[in-house]
VEXPATOR-410869 format. One line per 3 residues: number of its first residue (from 1); for each residue x, y, z of N, C-alpha, C, O. Coordinates in Angstrom, 2 decimals, padded with zeros to 5 digits, always signed. Last residue first. Example, Ala and Ser with C-alpha at 12.3 -4.5 7.8 and 13.67 -1.06 7.14 Angstrom:
REM residues 2
2) +012.85 -002.25 +007.08 +013.67 -001.06 +007.14 +012.90 +000.03 +007.87 +013.41 +001.14 +008.04 ~ +013.19 -005.69 +007.80 +012.30 -004.50 +007.80 +013.20 -003.30 +007.80 +014.24 -003.32 +008.46
//
This chain:
REM residues 115
115) -064.14 -048.97 +031.82 -064.46 -050.04 +031.72 -063.61 -051.35 +031.74 -064.17 -052.44 +031.61 ~ -062.73 -047.20 +030.67 -062.66 -046.87 +032.00 -063.84 -048.51 +032.35 -064.06 -048.75 +033.54 ~ -062.59 -046.60 +028.03 -061.68 -047.19 +028.20 -061.75 -047.61 +029.91 -060.85 -048.31 +030.38
112) -065.30 -045.86 +027.52 -064.89 -047.48 +027.08 -063.94 -047.69 +027.31 -063.63 -048.85 +027.07 ~ -064.63 -043.25 +028.21 -065.88 -044.03 +029.02 -065.76 -045.36 +028.58 -066.18 -046.16 +029.41 ~ -063.16 -042.40 +026.14 -063.05 -042.07 +027.78 -063.76 -043.36 +028.90 -063.43 -044.01 +029.89
109) -064.91 -042.77 +024.03 -063.86 -043.96 +024.10 -063.11 -043.65 +025.94 -062.69 -044.51 +026.71 ~ -067.01 -040.83 +024.75 -067.44 -042.39 +024.75 -066.32 -043.66 +024.01 -066.56 -044.81 +023.62 ~ -065.45 -038.78 +024.71 -066.05 -038.82 +025.79 -066.24 -040.26 +025.58 -065.57 -040.98 +026.33
106) -065.30 -038.58 +021.70 -064.04 -038.85 +022.97 -064.37 -038.66 +024.88 -063.66 -038.48 +025.87 ~ -067.49 -037.63 +020.33 -066.74 -039.52 +020.56 -065.31 -038.75 +021.46 -064.23 -039.01 +020.93 ~ -068.13 -035.16 +022.22 -069.00 -036.49 +022.04 -068.09 -037.84 +022.33 -067.88 -038.59 +023.28
103) -066.02 -033.90 +020.44 -066.06 -034.01 +022.49 -066.40 -035.31 +022.73 -065.73 -036.26 +023.14 ~ -065.88 -033.66 +018.42 -065.23 -034.73 +018.57 -065.27 -035.30 +020.37 -064.91 -036.24 +021.08 ~ -069.52 -032.33 +018.05 -068.86 -034.26 +017.52 -067.80 -034.85 +018.29 -067.95 -035.94 +018.84
100) -068.31 -029.76 +018.86 -069.14 -031.07 +019.78 -069.25 -032.55 +019.23 -069.12 -033.61 +019.84 ~ -066.53 -029.45 +016.19 -066.67 -029.38 +018.08 -066.92 -030.16 +019.13 -066.28 -030.86 +019.92 ~ -068.84 -029.55 +014.44 -067.10 -030.72 +015.02 -066.66 -030.67 +015.86 -066.29 -031.65 +016.51
97) -070.71 -027.71 +015.62 -071.03 -028.83 +015.24 -069.67 -030.03 +014.86 -069.77 -031.24 +015.07 ~ -068.65 -025.48 +015.31 -069.33 -025.75 +016.89 -069.87 -027.20 +016.38 -069.22 -028.07 +016.97 ~ -067.96 -025.47 +013.01 -067.02 -025.62 +013.62 -067.28 -025.76 +015.12 -066.45 -026.06 +015.97
94) -070.60 -024.49 +011.83 -069.67 -026.01 +011.49 -068.85 -026.31 +012.52 -068.96 -027.43 +013.01 ~ -070.28 -022.11 +012.84 -072.08 -022.95 +013.50 -071.56 -024.50 +012.77 -072.11 -025.55 +013.13 ~ -068.71 -020.80 +011.57 -069.13 -020.54 +012.96 -069.90 -021.88 +013.31 -069.77 -022.44 +014.40
91) -069.88 -020.99 +008.57 -068.66 -021.06 +009.19 -068.45 -021.54 +011.02 -068.04 -022.63 +011.41 ~ -072.11 -019.40 +008.95 -072.28 -020.51 +008.53 -071.24 -021.07 +008.98 -071.47 -021.80 +009.94 ~ -071.43 -017.02 +009.91 -071.89 -017.48 +010.60 -072.43 -019.14 +009.96 -073.11 -019.88 +010.66
88) -069.84 -016.17 +007.71 -069.22 -016.53 +009.04 -070.34 -017.35 +009.99 -069.98 -018.27 +010.72 ~ -072.05 -016.18 +005.61 -070.86 -016.89 +005.84 -070.29 -016.73 +006.64 -069.55 -017.69 +006.47 ~ -073.73 -014.25 +007.22 -073.88 -015.38 +007.07 -073.11 -015.66 +006.65 -072.45 -015.56 +007.69
85) -072.14 -012.21 +006.55 -071.72 -012.33 +007.91 -073.03 -013.40 +007.78 -073.58 -013.17 +008.86 ~ -071.33 -011.52 +003.55 -069.96 -011.64 +004.81 -070.88 -012.35 +006.07 -070.21 -013.19 +006.67 ~ -074.21 -010.91 +003.15 -072.87 -012.09 +002.37 -071.98 -012.56 +003.82 -072.01 -013.45 +004.66
82) -074.18 -008.21 +004.48 -074.96 -009.36 +004.73 -074.13 -010.78 +003.86 -073.41 -011.52 +004.53 ~ -071.77 -007.07 +002.67 -071.58 -007.42 +004.40 -072.54 -008.73 +004.97 -072.17 -009.75 +005.55 ~ -073.29 -007.10 +000.52 -071.89 -008.06 +000.51 -071.53 -008.26 +002.22 -071.15 -009.27 +002.81
79) -075.95 -005.41 +000.04 -075.67 -007.42 +000.43 -074.25 -008.16 +000.16 -074.04 -009.31 -000.23 ~ -074.24 -003.14 +000.71 -074.52 -003.85 +001.91 -075.34 -004.77 +001.49 -075.80 -005.35 +002.47 ~ -072.91 -002.13 -001.37 -072.37 -003.12 -000.05 -073.00 -003.76 +001.02 -072.61 -004.55 +001.88
76) -074.58 -003.65 -004.55 -074.90 -002.85 -003.10 -073.99 -003.08 -001.88 -074.17 -004.14 -001.28 ~ -072.57 -003.57 -007.19 -073.18 -004.35 -006.23 -072.76 -003.04 -005.03 -071.86 -002.26 -004.71 ~ -070.82 -002.09 -009.41 -071.81 -002.16 -008.80 -072.91 -002.68 -007.58 -073.92 -002.07 -007.25
73) -068.54 -003.46 -009.49 -070.14 -003.04 -010.85 -071.11 -003.20 -010.47 -072.05 -003.95 -010.75 ~ -066.86 -004.20 -007.00 -067.42 -003.63 -008.31 -068.35 -004.60 -009.09 -068.67 -005.78 -009.22 ~ -067.11 -002.30 -004.03 -066.85 -003.58 -004.93 -066.72 -002.93 -006.31 -066.57 -001.77 -006.67
70) -065.45 -002.29 -000.62 -066.47 -000.96 -001.73 -066.20 -002.41 -003.07 -065.32 -003.27 -003.00 ~ -065.97 -001.23 +003.14 -066.78 -002.51 +001.97 -066.36 -001.62 +000.90 -066.60 -000.42 +001.01 ~ -065.25 -000.68 +006.16 -065.14 -000.21 +004.63 -064.92 -001.78 +003.67 -064.20 -002.77 +003.59
67) -065.66 -000.01 +009.41 -065.69 -001.13 +008.67 -066.33 -000.84 +007.15 -067.53 -000.78 +006.91 ~ -065.04 +001.38 +012.13 -065.12 +001.30 +011.58 -065.22 +000.69 +010.39 -064.14 +001.12 +009.97 ~ -066.34 -000.26 +015.66 -065.37 -000.72 +014.75 -065.99 +000.22 +013.77 -067.21 +000.36 +013.91
64) -065.88 -000.09 +019.27 -066.64 -000.07 +017.48 -065.95 +000.41 +017.39 -065.16 +001.12 +018.02 ~ -065.52 +000.52 +021.45 -065.54 -000.69 +021.38 -066.92 -000.33 +020.26 -068.15 -000.32 +020.33 ~ -062.64 +002.71 +022.83 -064.48 +003.03 +022.59 -064.12 +001.25 +022.19 -063.05 +000.70 +022.43
61) -060.22 +002.56 +023.82 -061.28 +002.45 +025.14 -063.02 +002.68 +024.35 -064.11 +002.79 +024.90 ~ -058.59 +002.29 +021.80 -058.49 +001.20 +022.52 -059.74 +001.95 +023.37 -060.50 +000.97 +023.32 ~ -060.93 +004.11 +019.00 -059.81 +003.47 +020.07 -060.09 +002.95 +020.42 -061.22 +002.50 +020.25
58) -061.44 +002.91 +016.26 -061.48 +003.90 +016.55 -060.56 +004.95 +017.20 -059.89 +005.90 +016.79 ~ -060.56 -000.06 +014.00 -060.58 +000.15 +015.60 -060.52 +002.12 +015.97 -059.39 +002.59 +015.90 ~ -060.93 -000.68 +010.75 -060.44 +000.19 +012.72 -061.24 +000.02 +013.46 -062.47 -000.02 +013.48
55) -060.66 -002.55 +007.73 -061.75 -001.94 +008.94 -060.21 -000.98 +010.34 -058.98 -000.93 +010.45 ~ -061.57 -003.64 +004.81 -061.04 -003.68 +005.89 -061.36 -002.99 +006.75 -062.54 -002.65 +006.70 ~ -062.08 -004.11 +001.50 -062.54 -004.47 +002.86 -061.46 -004.38 +003.78 -060.44 -005.02 +003.55
52) -062.39 -003.60 -002.04 -061.80 -003.20 -000.73 -062.45 -003.81 +000.36 -063.62 -004.09 +000.10 ~ -064.01 -005.26 -004.31 -061.98 -004.41 -004.07 -061.67 -004.20 -003.48 -060.44 -004.28 -003.51 ~ -065.39 -007.81 -004.59 -065.24 -007.25 -002.95 -063.64 -006.35 -003.79 -062.49 -006.81 -003.79
49) -066.21 -010.11 -005.96 -066.87 -009.12 -006.55 -065.97 -008.01 -005.69 -065.84 -007.02 -006.42 ~ -065.57 -012.69 -004.94 -064.54 -011.87 -006.42 -065.38 -010.25 -006.69 -065.04 -009.46 -007.57 ~ -064.76 -012.76 -001.11 -065.65 -012.36 -002.62 -064.74 -012.12 -003.77 -063.63 -011.59 -003.77
46) -062.43 -012.55 +000.45 -063.14 -014.04 +000.28 -063.90 -013.61 -001.72 -063.64 -013.98 -002.87 ~ -063.30 -010.67 +002.08 -062.31 -010.50 +000.77 -062.08 -011.49 +000.40 -061.09 -011.38 -000.32 ~ -065.20 -011.58 +003.75 -065.47 -010.73 +002.29 -064.79 -010.62 +001.28 -065.11 -010.51 +000.10
43) -063.13 -013.08 +005.53 -064.78 -013.91 +004.68 -064.63 -012.61 +003.40 -064.02 -012.76 +002.33 ~ -061.57 -010.77 +006.48 -061.33 -012.27 +005.99 -062.49 -012.87 +005.18 -062.34 -013.01 +003.97 ~ -063.86 -009.25 +007.95 -062.42 -008.72 +006.96 -062.38 -010.16 +005.67 -062.89 -010.38 +004.58
40) -065.06 -011.12 +009.44 -065.89 -011.05 +008.93 -064.90 -010.57 +007.66 -064.94 -011.17 +006.59 ~ -062.18 -011.39 +011.15 -062.95 -012.61 +010.67 -063.99 -012.30 +009.57 -063.97 -013.11 +008.64 ~ -061.96 -008.78 +012.13 -060.91 -009.47 +011.54 -061.60 -011.08 +010.55 -061.29 -011.49 +009.43
37) -064.16 -007.71 +013.74 -063.61 -006.89 +012.19 -062.51 -007.73 +011.59 -062.11 -007.37 +010.48 ~ -064.90 -009.97 +016.05 -065.21 -009.73 +014.76 -064.45 -009.75 +013.46 -064.15 -010.60 +012.63 ~ -062.47 -009.31 +016.75 -062.67 -010.48 +017.16 -063.41 -010.47 +015.91 -062.90 -010.83 +014.85
34) -061.99 -006.68 +017.29 -060.36 -007.18 +015.92 -061.70 -008.81 +016.34 -061.14 -009.64 +015.62 ~ -065.25 -005.99 +018.47 -063.60 -005.00 +018.37 -063.10 -006.12 +017.12 -063.82 -006.33 +016.14 ~ -068.29 -003.81 +019.22 -067.68 -004.66 +018.49 -065.60 -004.73 +018.18 -064.88 -003.80 +017.81
31) -070.28 -002.26 +019.72 -069.81 -002.81 +020.67 -069.17 -004.01 +020.27 -069.38 -005.09 +020.81 ~ -071.00 -001.24 +016.78 -071.19 -000.39 +017.52 -071.01 -002.16 +018.49 -071.56 -003.15 +018.00 ~ -069.52 -000.28 +013.43 -070.45 -001.19 +014.35 -069.77 -001.28 +015.91 -068.58 -001.36 +016.22
28) -070.45 +001.41 +010.77 -069.44 +001.92 +012.04 -070.02 +000.54 +013.20 -071.13 +000.71 +013.70 ~ -069.52 +000.93 +007.32 -070.72 +000.56 +008.91 -069.27 +001.00 +010.25 -068.06 +000.92 +010.46 ~ -069.30 +002.95 +004.35 -068.77 +002.50 +005.51 -069.65 +002.10 +006.78 -070.44 +002.92 +007.23
25) -069.25 +001.99 +000.80 -069.69 +002.45 +002.26 -068.94 +001.79 +003.50 -068.32 +000.74 +003.66 ~ -070.19 +001.87 -002.17 -068.80 +002.25 -001.78 -068.95 +002.92 +000.03 -068.78 +004.10 +000.35 ~ -072.32 +000.89 -003.59 -071.08 +000.16 -003.88 -069.67 +000.48 -003.01 -068.60 -000.12 -003.00
22) -074.05 +002.74 -003.62 -073.97 +002.16 -003.06 -073.15 +001.11 -002.76 -073.27 +000.47 -001.72 ~ -071.55 +005.91 -004.64 -073.07 +004.44 -005.19 -072.53 +003.23 -004.04 -071.40 +002.88 -003.69 ~ -071.59 +009.78 -003.27 -070.81 +008.54 -003.63 -071.86 +007.41 -004.04 -073.03 +007.73 -003.87
19) -072.37 +011.99 -002.51 -072.45 +011.58 -004.06 -071.65 +010.19 -004.72 -071.32 +009.76 -005.83 ~ -071.14 +011.50 +000.37 -072.15 +012.57 -000.55 -071.94 +012.20 -002.12 -070.80 +012.36 -002.55 ~ -070.41 +009.36 +001.90 -070.17 +009.78 +001.07 -071.05 +010.72 +000.84 -072.07 +010.43 +001.46
16) -072.56 +007.31 +004.59 -071.78 +007.57 +003.39 -071.26 +008.78 +002.76 -071.94 +009.67 +003.27 ~ -072.49 +005.06 +007.26 -071.84 +006.18 +006.31 -071.67 +005.99 +005.18 -071.03 +005.10 +004.61 ~ -074.37 +003.12 +009.24 -074.41 +003.11 +007.68 -074.11 +004.58 +007.53 -075.03 +005.39 +007.60
13) -074.64 +001.01 +012.13 -074.87 +002.44 +011.30 -074.27 +002.13 +009.90 -073.78 +001.05 +009.55 ~ -075.57 -001.19 +014.41 -074.92 -000.88 +013.09 -075.11 +000.43 +012.43 -076.31 +000.67 +012.32 ~ -076.82 -000.69 +016.96 -075.48 -001.10 +016.52 -074.86 -001.43 +015.27 -073.73 -001.90 +015.16
10) -078.15 +002.31 +018.07 -078.13 +000.83 +017.01 -077.56 +000.60 +017.39 -077.20 +001.25 +018.37 ~ -078.95 +003.13 +021.86 -077.78 +003.58 +020.50 -077.90 +001.84 +019.50 -077.79 +000.70 +019.95 ~ -081.38 +003.00 +023.69 -080.31 +002.59 +023.27 -079.70 +002.53 +021.73 -080.09 +001.92 +020.74
7) -083.30 +004.59 +023.81 -081.82 +005.38 +024.09 -081.70 +004.53 +023.41 -081.84 +004.85 +022.23 ~ -085.60 +003.33 +023.40 -085.72 +003.64 +022.29 -084.48 +004.49 +022.65 -084.35 +005.36 +021.79 ~ -085.73 +001.40 +025.87 -085.17 +000.88 +024.44 -084.98 +002.18 +023.50 -084.03 +002.04 +022.73
4) -086.07 +003.48 +027.43 -085.11 +002.54 +027.73 -084.22 +002.27 +025.98 -083.20 +002.55 +025.36 ~ -088.95 +003.30 +026.39 -088.49 +004.88 +026.60 -086.84 +003.92 +026.68 -086.49 +003.70 +025.51 ~ -089.76 +000.64 +026.72 -089.91 +001.76 +025.91 -088.96 +002.86 +025.06 -088.53 +003.11 +023.93
1) -090.21 +001.70 +029.40 -089.17 +000.78 +029.69 -089.12 +001.07 +027.88 -088.25 +001.90 +027.65
//
């Protein structure tokens, strides 16, 4: 079983041009599409330390995206990616909690209306 795990492809690859600094990196995210790409791009572009952030889908039949980040001031792109993922996770948790609270409130109102 350990051999099967070792053969699995990494979910995230980092591609950096020779001589490029840490602030200019392309990440390859396997098993992802526009759902993560566009929302993550939006969250990262809100950061004032980001000069450029964009993504592309390599081919419609492949489920991977090339995600490029360029930063200002020598900040590592990996730090920006990590912050963007954390911010997106926090926003998603907030949406889920708000939705669940509203569903609970709706069900309580529906239960009271039937009595």
